[in-house]
Structure formats: C-alpha cells, structure tokens
C-alpha positions as CSV (number, residue, x, y, z in Angstrom):
1,M,-51.1,-52.8,19.3
2,V,-47.3,-53.9,20.9
3,V,-47.2,-55.3,24.2
4,G,-44.5,-55.2,26.4
5,H,-42.3,-52.4,25.0
6,A,-43.6,-48.8,23.9
7,R,-43.7,-47.9,20.0
8,I,-41.0,-45.8,18.8
9,D,-41.1,-43.6,15.4
10,D,-39.4,-44.3,11.9
11,G,-36.2,-41.9,12.7
12,E,-35.7,-43.4,16.0
13,R,-36.2,-47.0,14.3
14,A,-33.3,-45.6,11.9
15,S,-31.3,-44.5,14.7
16,R,-31.0,-47.3,16.7
17,L,-30.1,-49.6,13.4
18,G,-27.6,-47.1,12.9
19,Q,-25.8,-47.2,16.2
20,L,-26.2,-51.2,16.3
21,Q,-24.8,-51.3,12.8
22,S,-22.0,-49.0,13.2
23,L,-21.1,-50.9,17.2
24,L,-20.6,-54.1,15.3
25,E,-18.6,-52.9,12.3
26,L,-16.0,-51.7,15.7
27,M,-16.2,-55.2,17.1
28,R,-15.7,-56.6,13.8
29,P,-12.0,-56.5,13.4
30,A,-11.0,-58.2,16.6
31,V,-13.4,-60.8,15.6
32,Q,-11.3,-61.0,12.1
33,A,-8.5,-60.8,13.7
34,D,-8.6,-64.3,14.9
35,G,-9.9,-65.5,11.8
36,G,-13.8,-65.1,12.1
37,D,-17.0,-62.6,11.3
38,L,-19.3,-61.2,13.7
39,V,-22.4,-60.8,10.8
40,L,-26.1,-58.9,12.3
41,V,-28.7,-61.6,11.3
42,A,-31.5,-59.7,12.6
43,A,-32.7,-56.9,14.8
44,D,-36.0,-56.1,16.4
45,V,-35.0,-52.5,17.1
46,E,-38.2,-51.9,18.8
47,A,-38.5,-54.7,21.4
48,G,-34.9,-54.8,21.7
49,T,-34.3,-58.1,20.5
50,V,-30.7,-58.7,18.5
51,E,-29.6,-61.8,16.4
52,V,-25.9,-62.1,15.6
53,Q,-23.5,-64.9,14.2
54,L,-20.0,-65.5,14.5
55,Q,-18.5,-67.6,11.2
56,G,-15.4,-68.5,10.2
57,A,-12.3,-69.8,12.2
58,C,-15.0,-69.1,15.4
59,S,-16.7,-72.7,14.5
60,S,-14.4,-74.4,15.8
61,C,-13.1,-72.4,18.5
62,A,-13.9,-73.4,22.0
63,I,-14.5,-70.0,23.0
64,S,-16.9,-68.7,20.7
65,S,-19.8,-69.1,23.0
66,A,-18.3,-67.3,25.3
67,T,-17.2,-64.4,23.1
68,L,-20.7,-64.7,22.3
69,Q,-22.3,-63.9,25.5
70,G,-19.8,-62.5,27.7
71,G,-18.0,-60.3,25.0
72,V,-20.7,-59.8,22.1
73,E,-23.9,-59.7,24.4
74,R,-22.2,-57.6,26.9
75,I,-20.8,-54.8,24.8
76,L,-24.1,-54.5,22.9
77,K,-26.5,-54.0,25.6
78,E,-23.5,-51.8,27.9
79,R,-23.8,-49.4,25.0
80,L,-27.0,-49.6,23.4
81,P,-29.3,-50.1,26.8
82,W,-32.7,-50.4,24.1
83,I,-30.9,-54.1,23.8
84,T,-32.8,-56.5,26.3
85,E,-31.6,-59.4,24.0
86,V,-28.9,-60.9,21.9
87,S,-29.3,-64.4,20.6
88,G,-26.6,-66.0,18.4
89,G,-24.9,-69.4,17.1
90,V,-21.8,-69.9,15.2
91,T,-21.9,-71.3,11.6
92,E,-19.3,-73.2,9.3
93,D,-20.9,-71.5,6.0
94,T,-17.5,-69.3,5.8
95,D,-14.3,-70.7,3.7
96,F,-11.6,-71.9,5.8
97,Y,-8.9,-70.1,3.4
98,E,-11.0,-66.7,3.3
99,S,-12.0,-66.8,6.8
100,A,-8.3,-66.8,7.2
101,A,-7.8,-64.1,5.0
102,L,-9.8,-62.0,6.9
103,G,-7.7,-62.6,10.4
104,Q,-4.8,-61.3,7.9
105,G,-6.1,-58.4,6.6
106,G,-6.3,-60.2,3.4
107,Y,-8.4,-59.3,-0.1
108,V,-10.8,-62.0,-1.0
109,P,-11.8,-62.1,-4.4
110,R,-15.8,-62.7,-5.2
111,F,-16.0,-64.4,-8.4
C-alpha cells in the first residue's frame, strides 16, 4: 500500500511523465542559450517528486541554484499541479566546448 498519495493507473502515469518531459523540453532552450543544459534525472509521478540537473556552463554560474529553485521548480509546480517536490543540482560532466556549442545552437558530433 502506498502511503501519503493516491495510486494512479498506468495511463495517468504515462500522461504525467509525458507532460513533464514536454515541459522540460520547452524550458531547455533558455538554459542552453547560456551554455548549459537541463536534464531529467528521476521522476516519481505518483509521489510527485522530480529530480533535475543543470549541466555545462551552469556549473560555473553564480545563480544556478536560483535558476533551479526560482525558475525550474516554480514553473514545474505551477504548470503540473501533481508535482510536490523538485530537487536537483549542478554537474560539471558536460565538456566546456560542448556546453558552449549548445548555447550557440551548434552541432556537437558524438564519436
């Protein structure tokens, strides 16, 4: 038995995940314009918890935590009322040049 939230069926689970992914795809270009990226790490659409990660140039940006909490979290919670918690962080995994190319709309080949 799940405590603290109602169980949802597979159709609703898929719908919520699709809504979340679509909304993140709408937000990514704004982050990419500054040489970063926004990635979904994990989502429990039944519990309403989402984990995201800012990558690339975001790792050296002084306002990345504000972007995560004030921007990403606010937008997700406003547009998807089933979301109760957004967590995340910043990673330096993305190569600087790849990150810069994202911000300029450049193509970065994968070898």
